[in-house]
C-alpha positions in Angstrom: 15.4 -17.6 5.3 11.7 -18.3 6.0 9.5 -17.1 3.2 6.2 -18.8 3.8 4.1 -18.8 7.0 1.5 -21.5 7.6 -1.4 -19.8 9.4 -2.5 -23.1 10.8 0.6 -23.0 13.1 -0.7 -19.9 14.9 -2.5 -20.5 18.2 -5.1 -18.3 19.9 -2.7 -17.6 22.8 0.6 -17.0 21.2 1.4 -14.9 18.1 4.0 -16.0 15.6 7.0 -13.8 15.2 9.3 -14.1 12.3 12.6 -12.2 11.7 14.1 -13.1 8.3 15.6 -11.8 5.1 14.0 -11.8 1.6 16.4 -11.8 -1.4 15.8 -9.6 -4.5 15.4 -12.7 -6.7 12.1 -13.7 -5.0 10.5 -10.3 -4.7 9.8 -9.8 -8.4 9.8 -6.0 -8.5 8.7 -4.2 -11.7 11.9 -3.6 -13.7 10.5 -0.5 -15.4 10.5 1.4 -12.1 13.0 -0.4 -9.9 16.5 -1.2 -11.3 17.6 -3.3 -8.4 17.4 -3.8 -4.7 19.2 -5.1 -1.6 18.2 -8.0 0.5 15.3 -6.9 2.7 15.0 -7.6 6.4 11.5 -8.3 7.6 10.2 -8.5 11.1 6.7 -9.9 11.1 4.2 -10.7 13.8 0.9 -12.5 13.1 -1.7 -13.1 15.7 -5.0 -14.8 15.6 -8.1 -12.6 16.0 -11.8 -13.4 16.6 -12.1 -13.5 12.8 -8.9 -13.8 10.7 -5.5 -12.5 11.7 -3.7 -9.3 12.7 -0.4 -8.8 10.8 2.2 -6.2 11.7 5.8 -5.7 11.1 8.7 -3.7 9.7 10.8 -4.0 6.5 14.1 -2.4 5.8 16.4 -2.3 2.7 17.2 -0.3 -0.3 16.1 0.0 -3.9 17.7 1.5 -7.0 15.6 3.9 -9.0 16.1 6.3 -11.9 15.8 10.1 -11.3 12.7 11.1 -13.3 14.4 14.2 -14.5 18.1 13.4 -15.3 17.8 9.6 -15.4 20.7 9.3 -12.9 20.5 6.1 -10.8 19.7 6.8 -7.2 19.4 4.6 -4.1 16.3 5.0 -2.0 16.3 3.7 1.6 13.1 1.8 2.6 12.2 1.5 6.2 8.5 1.0 6.7 6.2 -0.2 9.4 3.0 -1.9 8.4 -0.1 -3.4 9.8 -3.3 -4.9 8.4 -6.0 -7.4 9.1 -6.2 -10.6 7.1 -9.8 -11.8 6.7 -11.4 -14.5 4.6 -13.0 -13.5 1.3 -16.4 -14.4 2.7 -16.2 -11.3 4.9 -16.5 -8.9 2.0 -19.9 -7.4 2.5 -22.2 -7.7 -0.6 -19.1 -7.6 -2.9 -18.1 -4.1 -1.8 -15.2 -3.0 0.4 -15.9 -0.1 2.7 -13.5 2.8 3.6 -12.9 1.2 7.1 -11.6 -1.9 5.3 -8.8 -0.3 3.4 -6.3 -1.7 5.9 -7.6 -5.2 5.4 -6.5 -8.0 3.0 -8.9 -10.6 1.9 -7.6 -14.1 1.3 -8.7 -17.7 1.8 -5.2 -19.0 1.6 -3.7 -20.5 4.7 -0.2 -19.5 3.7 1.3 -16.0 3.8 4.2 -15.3 1.4 6.6 -12.8 3.0 8.0 -11.9 -0.4 4.6 -10.6 -1.4 4.4 -8.6 1.8 7.8 -7.1 1.2 7.0 -6.3 -2.5 3.7 -4.6 -1.5 5.5 -2.4 1.1 8.2 -1.5 -1.3 5.7 -0.4 -3.9 3.8 1.7 -1.3 7.1 3.4 -0.3 8.7 4.4 -3.5 8.0 7.9 -4.8 5.9 8.3 -8.0 8.5 10.7 -9.5 11.9 10.0 -7.8 14.4 12.8 -7.9 18.2 12.6 -7.2 17.8 16.0 -5.5 15.2 18.8 -5.2 17.5 21.0 -7.4 17.8 18.4 -10.1 17.0 19.8 -13.6 17.0 18.4 -17.1 20.4 18.4 -18.7 20.9 21.3 -21.0 22.0 20.7 -24.6 25.3 22.3 -25.3 24.4 23.1 -28.9 21.5 25.4 -29.7 18.9 24.0 -32.0 19.1 25.2 -35.6 16.4 27.8 -36.3 14.7 26.8 -39.4 12.1 29.6 -39.6 14.0 33.0 -39.8 11.0 34.8 -38.3 11.9 33.4 -34.9 15.5 34.8 -34.9 16.2 37.9 -32.8 
């Protein structure tokens, strides 16, 4: 399992390709939204650009979520391709990031943590309101609530 990539090892002529697995224990997913996950497979390719690096790849695995309606645990399959440019922080123009730079990460670190890449892609993939099915509804209470105000009885 290779988790860290040293950018100094990448040459101008040949990109670095990494195929590895990332275990759930190193991903550090938010427990409030994600109840567990499988080991993730990551295929990553990093190549040197004129300025910075081009990063692309694919992740695959599964996460356990709770249905936002009935609270049943569900499994969500994650298969996602990604790509972005990695630029030094000094490339941020006048402290602002433009719309064309939304697929850019800024960092001065010479090390890429693949666990962070996987975590980011998982968080981008999971639904805001996960549902076990489109027909899912809230569980109905078997007993009717006691009517306190007699004006509301029929």
